[in-house]
N, CA and C of each residue as an Amber inpcrd file, in Angstrom:
protein
   324
   9.3600000  19.6690000  46.1610000   9.3060000  18.2280000  46.2290000
   9.0530000  17.6640000  44.8290000   9.8620000  16.7150000  44.3830000
   9.6490000  16.1470000  43.0630000   8.6300000  15.0050000  43.1230000
   8.2280000  14.5130000  41.9490000   7.2080000  13.4690000  41.8830000
   7.6160000  12.1940000  42.5910000   8.8940000  11.8340000  42.5030000
   9.3640000  10.6180000  43.1690000   9.1860000  10.7390000  44.6730000
   9.5430000  11.8790000  45.2280000   9.3790000  12.1030000  46.6650000
   7.9010000  12.1220000  47.0220000   7.0810000  12.7960000  46.2050000
   5.6390000  12.8460000  46.4440000   5.0380000  11.4540000  46.4380000
   5.4080000  10.6440000  45.4550000   4.8860000   9.2770000  45.3670000
   5.3220000   8.4470000  46.5620000   6.5880000   8.5930000  46.9540000
   7.0730000   7.8290000  48.0980000   6.3200000   8.2290000  49.3560000
   6.1430000   9.5260000  49.5710000   5.4280000  10.0030000  50.7550000
   3.9890000   9.5000000  50.7400000   3.3190000   9.6260000  49.5960000
   1.9470000   9.1420000  49.4750000   1.8560000   7.6470000  49.7010000
   2.7780000   6.8980000  49.1120000   2.7830000   5.4470000  49.2990000
   3.0480000   5.0750000  50.7490000   3.9300000   5.8250000  51.3880000
   4.2620000   5.5520000  52.7870000   3.0480000   5.7660000  53.6970000
   2.3510000   6.8710000  53.4950000   1.1560000   7.1610000  54.3010000
   0.0570000   6.1460000  53.9940000  -0.1290000   5.8410000  52.7100000
  -1.1360000   4.8440000  52.3230000  -0.8300000   3.5010000  52.9680000
   0.4330000   3.1130000  52.9630000   0.8320000   1.8560000  53.5870000
   0.5130000   1.8250000  55.0660000   0.7690000   2.9450000  55.7510000
   0.4450000   3.0360000  57.1770000  -1.0680000   2.9120000  57.3930000
  -1.8380000   3.5800000  56.5240000  -3.2950000   3.5090000  56.6490000
  -3.7960000   2.0810000  56.4510000  -3.2390000   1.3900000  55.4720000
  -3.6460000   0.0050000  55.2130000  -3.2560000  -0.8830000  56.3920000
  -2.0760000  -0.6750000  56.9430000  -1.6390000  -1.4470000  58.1140000
  -2.6010000  -1.2040000  59.2810000  -2.9810000   0.0590000  59.4870000
  -3.9230000   0.3840000  60.5640000  -5.2750000  -0.3000000  60.3440000
  -5.7420000  -0.2900000  59.1030000  -7.0120000  -0.9490000  58.7770000
  -6.9060000  -2.4520000  59.0490000  -5.8090000  -3.0480000  58.5850000
  -5.6000000  -4.4880000  58.7870000  -5.5210000  -4.8200000  60.2720000
  -4.7730000  -4.0160000  61.0250000  -4.6380000  -4.2550000  62.4590000
  -5.9680000  -4.1000000  63.1860000  -6.8050000  -3.1680000  62.7220000
  -8.1180000  -2.9950000  63.3580000  -9.0030000  -4.2220000  63.1620000
  -8.6870000  -5.0040000  62.1350000  -9.4220000  -6.2450000  61.8730000
  -8.7740000  -7.4490000  62.5560000  -7.6560000  -7.1970000  63.2420000
  -6.8850000  -8.2640000  63.9040000  -6.4840000  -9.3640000  62.9360000
  -5.9880000  -8.9260000  61.7630000  -5.5480000  -9.8880000  60.7560000
  -4.0490000  -9.7510000  60.5140000  -3.4050000 -10.8670000  60.2240000
  -2.0100000 -10.8410000  59.8080000  -1.9660000 -10.3850000  58.3500000
  -0.7820000 -10.0660000  57.8630000  -0.6490000  -9.7150000  56.4430000
  -1.1210000 -10.8710000  55.5650000  -0.7640000 -12.0630000  55.9520000
  -1.1500000 -13.2310000  55.1650000  -2.6740000 -13.3870000  55.1160000
  -3.3330000 -13.2190000  56.2460000  -4.7890000 -13.3670000  56.3110000
  -5.4980000 -12.2730000  55.5140000  -5.0150000 -11.0370000  55.6630000
  -5.6460000  -9.9250000  54.9540000  -5.4120000 -10.0670000  53.4500000
  -4.1970000 -10.4350000  53.0700000  -3.8850000 -10.6280000  51.6510000
  -4.7760000 -11.7140000  51.0480000  -5.0090000 -12.7790000  51.7940000
  -5.8730000 -13.8540000  51.3030000  -7.2970000 -13.3380000  51.0770000
  -7.8120000 -12.5460000  52.0200000  -9.1510000 -11.9730000  51.8700000
  -9.2190000 -11.0420000  50.6570000  -8.1200000 -10.3410000  50.3960000
  -8.0630000  -9.4130000  49.2690000  -7.7310000 -10.1050000  47.9530000
  -7.3600000 -11.3710000  48.0390000  -6.9510000 -12.1520000  46.8750000
  -5.7140000 -11.5370000  46.1930000  -4.7570000 -11.1290000  47.0480000
  -3.4780000 -10.6250000  46.5570000  -2.3600000 -11.3720000  47.2780000
  -1.1780000 -11.2500000  46.7650000  -0.0010000 -11.8890000  47.3380000
   0.4110000 -11.1610000  48.6190000   0.7150000 -11.9000000  49.6910000
   1.0580000 -11.2460000  50.9540000   2.3620000 -10.4630000  50.8560000
   3.2910000 -10.8900000  49.9880000   4.5300000 -10.1360000  49.8130000
   4.2320000  -8.7620000  49.1970000   3.2510000  -8.7340000  48.2760000
   2.8370000  -7.4550000  47.6970000   2.2410000  -6.5630000  48.7820000
   1.3710000  -7.1450000  49.6250000   0.7720000  -6.3840000  50.7160000
   1.8640000  -5.8350000  51.6390000   2.8750000  -6.6170000  51.9100000
   3.9880000  -6.1750000  52.7490000   4.6860000  -4.9760000  52.1180000
   4.9250000  -5.0380000  50.8190000   5.5820000  -3.9210000  50.1150000
   4.7070000  -2.6770000  50.1330000   3.3860000  -2.8710000  50.0230000
   2.4530000  -1.7350000  50.0860000   2.5050000  -1.1140000  51.4730000
   2.3920000  -1.9410000  52.5000000   2.3930000  -1.4300000  53.8770000
   3.6980000  -0.7300000  54.2340000   4.7830000  -1.1300000  53.5920000
   6.0790000  -0.4990000  53.8450000   6.3270000   0.7050000  52.9430000
   5.3350000   1.0750000  52.1350000   5.4330000   2.2630000  51.2950000
   6.3210000   2.1210000  50.0880000   6.6720000   0.8820000  49.7380000
   7.5730000   0.6620000  48.6090000   6.8560000   0.7000000  47.2710000
   5.5600000   0.3700000  47.2670000   4.7670000   0.3980000  46.0400000
   3.3870000   0.9610000  46.3570000   2.7230000   1.4290000  45.3330000
   1.3550000   1.9230000  45.4680000   0.3600000   0.8370000  45.1040000
  -0.9100000   1.2190000  45.0530000  -1.9610000   0.2670000  44.7070000
  -2.8190000   0.8450000  43.5890000  -3.5280000  -0.0310000  42.9200000
  -4.4450000   0.3900000  41.8660000  -5.7720000   0.8200000  42.4740000
  -6.5730000   1.4800000  41.6800000  -7.9220000   1.8640000  42.1150000
  -8.7140000   0.6070000  42.4700000  -8.5740000  -0.4380000  41.6670000
  -9.2930000  -1.6930000  41.9430000  -8.9040000  -2.2590000  43.3040000
  -7.6270000  -2.2060000  43.6440000  -7.1770000  -2.7060000  44.9420000
  -7.7080000  -1.8230000  46.0660000  -7.7320000  -0.5120000  45.8460000
  -8.2740000   0.4030000  46.8590000  -9.7500000   0.0910000  47.1240000
 -10.5100000  -0.1160000  46.0630000 -11.9320000  -0.4590000  46.2030000
 -12.0770000  -1.7860000  46.9230000 -11.2380000  -2.7570000  46.5640000
 -11.2690000  -4.0760000  47.1920000 -10.9830000  -3.9750000  48.6930000
 -10.0040000  -3.1550000  49.0640000  -9.6660000  -2.9690000  50.4870000
 -10.8610000  -2.3760000  51.2270000 -11.4380000  -1.3180000  50.6690000
 -12.5840000  -0.6640000  51.3260000 -13.7550000  -1.6280000  51.4830000
 -14.0520000  -2.3820000  50.4320000 -15.1770000  -3.3260000  50.5010000
 -14.8960000  -4.4870000  51.4420000 -13.6940000  -5.0250000  51.3920000
 -13.3370000  -6.1680000  52.2350000 -13.2660000  -5.7740000  53.7070000
 -12.6590000  -4.6240000  53.9760000 -12.4790000  -4.1710000  55.3680000
 -13.6890000  -3.3910000  55.8770000 -14.6380000  -3.1440000  54.9830000
 -15.8150000  -2.3360000  55.3200000 -15.3870000  -0.9970000  55.9260000
 -14.4490000  -0.3510000  55.2410000 -13.9760000   0.9710000  55.6700000
 -14.2570000   1.9670000  54.5460000 -14.1680000   3.2250000  54.8850000
 -14.4170000   4.2670000  53.8850000 -13.1250000   4.6140000  53.1500000
 -13.3010000   5.2200000  51.9900000 -12.1320000   5.6960000  51.2510000
 -11.4410000   6.8170000  52.0260000 -12.1940000   7.5320000  52.8550000
 -11.6050000   8.5750000  53.7010000 -10.5940000   7.9460000  54.6510000
 -10.9450000   6.8160000  55.2230000 -10.0300000   6.1260000  56.1360000
  -8.8010000   5.6210000  55.3770000  -9.0180000   5.0760000  54.1890000
  -7.9120000   4.5390000  53.4000000  -6.9430000   5.6400000  52.9730000
  -7.4840000   6.7890000  52.5500000  -6.6320000   7.8650000  52.0310000
  -6.4130000   9.0020000  53.0250000  -6.6230000   8.7060000  54.3160000
  -6.4130000   9.6950000  55.3850000  -4.9990000  10.2740000  55.2880000
  -4.9060000  11.5920000  55.3970000  -3.6440000  12.3440000  55.3420000
  -2.9620000  12.3200000  53.9710000  -3.6900000  11.8530000  52.9520000
  -3.1590000  11.8750000  51.5870000  -3.9930000  12.8280000  50.7460000
  -5.3020000  12.6070000  50.7540000  -6.2230000  13.4550000  49.9970000
  -6.8750000  14.4160000  50.9730000  -6.7900000  15.6660000  50.6590000
  -7.3740000  16.6810000  51.5270000  -8.8920000  16.6580000  51.3830000
  -9.5820000  16.8050000  52.4960000 -11.0350000  16.8780000  52.4850000
 -11.4520000  18.2190000  51.9120000 -12.5700000  18.2280000  51.1810000
 -13.0280000  19.5040000  50.6460000 -13.4100000  20.4630000  51.7690000
 -13.2380000  21.7370000  51.5120000 -13.6020000  22.7490000  52.4940000
 -15.1170000  22.8570000  52.5830000 -15.5850000  23.5210000  53.6020000
 -17.0180000  23.7600000  53.7650000 -17.5590000  24.5090000  52.5420000
 -16.7950000  25.4780000  52.0610000 -17.2400000  26.2500000  50.8920000
 -17.3780000  25.3440000  49.6720000 -16.4380000  24.4150000  49.4870000
 -16.5250000  23.4760000  48.3690000 -17.7540000  22.5830000  48.5040000
 -18.0150000  22.1170000  49.7220000 -19.1800000  21.2760000  49.9640000
 -20.4690000  22.0560000  49.7250000 -20.4800000  23.3190000  50.1470000
 -21.6520000  24.1790000  49.9640000 -22.0160000  24.2780000  48.4840000
 -21.0060000  24.3940000  47.6300000 -21.2400000  24.5280000  46.1930000
 -21.8850000  23.2830000  45.5830000 -21.7890000  22.1530000  46.2460000
 -22.3900000  20.9200000  45.7510000 -23.8770000  20.8140000  46.0780000
 -24.3610000  21.6900000  46.9360000 -25.7630000  21.6480000  47.3610000
 -26.6900000  22.1790000  46.2800000 -27.9400000  21.7610000  46.3710000
 -28.9660000  22.3080000  45.4680000 -29.2500000  23.7500000  45.8700000
 -29.8640000  24.5010000  44.9780000 -30.2090000  25.8930000  45.2810000
 -31.1630000  25.9640000  46.4670000 -32.0720000  25.0190000  46.5630000
 -33.0130000  24.9840000  47.6850000 -32.2720000  24.8050000  49.0050000
 -31.3230000  23.8450000  49.0380000 -30.5520000  23.6030000  50.2640000
 -29.6880000  24.8120000  50.6280000 -29.1110000  25.4650000  49.6190000
 -28.3270000  26.6760000  49.8770000 -29.2130000  27.7520000  50.5060000
 -30.4370000  27.8710000  50.0040000 -31.3660000  28.8650000  50.5360000
 -31.6770000  28.5890000  52.0030000 -31.8990000  27.3310000  52.3390000
 -32.1760000  26.9600000  53.7300000 -30.9830000  27.3070000  54.6170000
 -29.7880000  26.9770000  54.1590000 -28.5860000  27.2740000  54.9450000
 -28.4100000  28.7830000  55.1000000 -28.6240000  29.5250000  54.0370000
 -28.5060000  30.9830000  54.1170000 -29.4900000  31.5590000  55.1290000
 -30.7050000  31.0310000  55.1560000 -31.7080000  31.4890000  56.1200000
 -31.2690000  31.1590000  57.5430000 -30.7020000  29.9720000  57.7270000
 -30.2330000  29.5730000  59.0540000 -29.1000000  30.4920000  59.5250000
 -28.1830000  30.7970000  58.6240000 -27.0580000  31.6720000  58.9720000
 -27.5810000  33.0600000  59.3310000 -28.4880000  33.5690000  58.5250000
 -29.0800000  34.8800000  58.8060000 -29.7490000  34.8820000  60.1650000
 -30.5310000  33.8610000  60.4480000 -31.2030000  33.7450000  61.7340000
 -30.1970000  33.7400000  62.8850000 -29.1670000  32.9220000  62.7710000
 -28.1390000  32.8290000  63.8240000 -27.4220000  34.1540000  64.0300000
 -27.1230000  34.8490000  62.9550000 -26.4340000  36.1320000  63.0670000
 -27.3370000  37.1860000  63.7030000 -28.6120000  37.1080000  63.4390000
 -29.5650000  38.0950000  63.9800000 -29.8980000  37.8350000  65.4450000
 -29.5700000  36.6810000  65.9640000 -29.9000000  36.3610000  67.3720000
 -28.7190000  36.6590000  68.2890000 -27.6490000  37.1540000  67.7750000
 -26.4730000  37.4600000  68.6130000 -26.5980000  38.7980000  69.2590000
């Protein structure tokens, strides 16, 4: 897959996610665009996957719609694995988890 196809696919999924967020708020494109302080024609192009959005617009959508970035980028950005999340923990927290795993394995 080339970059153009990747961008189109990402924009298409992002547009669907934004449409879903907007619909969950029961807002028209015009109403949502007004809340976001963007042009409704631009919002239409975004929802149709024709263009992408800036980081500032993504933050604005999340703050305005009170949704998470996970919801906005659903099916675009892969969630970190459990192992990746584990590596972010402090050594103390890792120790607690290791003890819990050991305990669970020993009770089988």
